[in-house]
C-alpha positions in Angstrom: 64.0 0.1 -61.4 65.5 3.5 -62.4 64.7 5.1 -65.8 67.0 7.9 -67.0 65.4 11.3 -68.0 65.5 12.1 -71.7 64.7 15.6 -72.9 63.4 14.3 -76.2 60.8 12.3 -74.4 59.7 15.4 -72.4 59.3 17.2 -75.7 57.3 14.3 -77.1 55.0 14.4 -74.0 54.6 18.2 -74.5 53.5 17.6 -78.2 51.1 14.9 -77.2 49.6 17.1 -74.4 49.1 19.9 -76.9 47.1 17.6 -79.1 45.2 15.7 -76.4 44.5 18.2 -73.6 41.0 19.0 -74.7 40.0 15.3 -74.6 41.7 14.2 -71.4 38.4 13.9 -69.4 40.1 12.4 -66.3 41.8 15.8 -65.7 38.7 18.0 -65.3 38.2 21.4 -63.7 39.0 24.4 -65.8 41.2 23.1 -68.5 43.9 25.7 -68.0 44.0 25.7 -64.2 47.7 25.5 -63.4 47.5 22.5 -61.1 45.4 20.5 -63.7 47.6 21.5 -66.6 50.6 20.3 -64.5 48.9 17.0 -63.9 48.3 16.4 -67.6 51.9 17.0 -68.6 53.3 15.2 -65.5 51.4 12.1 -66.4 52.5 12.2 -70.0 56.1 12.7 -69.1 56.1 9.7 -66.9 54.1 7.7 -69.5 56.6 8.5 -72.3 59.6 7.5 -70.2 58.1 4.1 -69.1 56.8 3.4 -72.6 60.2 4.2 -74.1 61.8 1.6 -71.8 59.6 -1.1 -73.3 60.0 0.2 -76.9 63.8 0.1 -76.5 64.2 -3.1 -74.5 61.3 -5.2 -75.9 60.7 -4.0 -79.5 59.4 -7.3 -80.7 56.8 -7.4 -77.9 55.9 -3.7 -77.8 52.6 -2.5 -79.5 51.1 1.0 -79.6 47.9 1.8 -77.7 44.6 1.4 -79.5 44.3 5.2 -79.7 47.8 5.9 -81.0 47.8 9.4 -82.6 44.0 9.5 -82.4 44.1 12.5 -80.0 40.3 12.7 -79.3 39.9 8.9 -78.6 40.0 7.8 -74.9 41.8 4.6 -74.1 42.2 2.5 -71.0 45.9 1.7 -71.7 49.1 3.4 -72.8 50.7 0.5 -74.7 50.4 -3.2 -75.3 52.7 -6.1 -75.1 52.5 -9.2 -77.2 53.6 -12.3 -75.2 55.4 -15.3 -76.6 52.0 -17.2 -76.8 50.7 -14.3 -79.0 48.4 -13.1 -76.2 48.3 -9.3 -76.0 48.1 -7.5 -72.7 47.3 -3.9 -72.1 49.4 -1.7 -69.8 48.6 1.7 -68.2 51.4 3.8 -66.8 50.5 5.7 -63.6 52.5 8.4 -62.0 51.9 10.4 -58.9 48.9 12.6 -58.3 49.4 16.3 -57.3 49.7 15.3 -53.6 52.4 12.7 -54.4 50.2 9.7 -53.7 49.1 7.1 -56.2 45.7 5.8 -57.2 43.1 5.9 -59.9 40.9 8.9 -60.7 37.2 8.1 -60.5 36.8 8.7 -64.2 39.9 6.8 -65.4 38.9 4.2 -67.9 39.0 0.7 -66.4 39.7 -2.6 -68.1 43.4 -2.7 -68.9 45.4 -5.7 -67.7 48.1 -4.1 -65.6 49.2 -0.7 -64.2 52.8 0.1 -63.9 53.3 2.5 -61.0 56.2 5.0 -61.4 57.4 7.9 -59.3 59.3 11.1 -60.3 62.4 11.1 -58.2 62.7 14.9 -58.3 59.0 15.7 -57.3 58.8 17.8 -54.3 55.3 19.1 -55.0 52.9 19.5 -58.0 54.6 22.7 -59.0 58.2 21.9 -58.0 59.5 18.9 -60.1 63.0 18.2 -61.4 62.4 15.6 -64.1 66.1 15.4 -64.8 66.6 13.2 -61.7 64.7 10.5 -63.5 62.0 8.0 -62.6 61.6 4.9 -60.6 59.2 2.1 -61.4 57.8 1.1 -58.0 55.9 -2.0 -59.2 52.9 -3.4 -61.0 49.3 -4.2 -60.0 46.3 -5.8 -61.6 43.5 -3.5 -62.8 41.1 -4.8 -60.2 43.5 -3.6 -57.4 44.0 -0.1 -58.9 41.4 2.3 -57.5 41.2 5.7 -55.7 42.2 4.1 -52.4 45.1 2.1 -53.9 47.5 0.5 -51.5 51.0 0.9 -52.8 52.3 -1.8 -50.5 50.5 -4.4 -52.5 52.5 -3.9 -55.7 54.1 -6.8 -57.5 57.9 -6.4 -57.9 58.6 -5.1 -61.4 61.5 -7.4 -62.1 59.6 -10.5 -61.2 56.6 -9.3 -63.2 58.8 -8.9 -66.3 60.2 -12.4 -65.8 56.7 -13.8 -65.5 55.9 -12.4 -69.0 58.8 -14.2 -70.6 59.6 -11.2 -72.8 62.4 -11.3 -75.4 64.9 -8.7 -74.2 67.5 -7.2 -76.6 
C-alpha cells in the first residue's frame, strides 16, 4: 500500500527527534554520528507517515502510544488500535535500516503485538533519500517473528491484516 509524503509529517518527525534523540537507546554509538542521526530521523519520518494513515482512516480505533509526548520514556510500540471487541493491540512501525534491509535491533523493546514494515520508495542509501516519493507498506508480522534476522518474505499482506481486525474505516 502506498502512503503519500507530507511535509508537515516530516516536520513533526523532526520535532519529535529533537525531543527524543537523547533517549533513543536503540540508536547507540556517538549520538551525533551522521549515520546514526540519519537513522533516528528516518525511522521517525516513516513512523509519522504510517501512524497518520491510521489516525486519518481509523480515528475511532486509533490510540496514542503509552509514552506519547513523554520524550524520555521508552516504549515498545508507536501507537495502539482499539478493536470492535474493545481489545487494544499495540503496533510498532519499522522502516529500513541503513543498509536498506529490515529487522529488529538487538536493543529494540519487545512485546508489542504487531510490526508494520514500510519502505521509503526514494531510499538509495542511508545518506541519499528522497522522501517526497512516498512510502510503501510491505506487510505486517507478529512480534515473535520480528528479530535481527527477520525474513521479509514471511510478511502478512497488509490489506488482509486490516480486514482481519474489522476496523471502522471512515
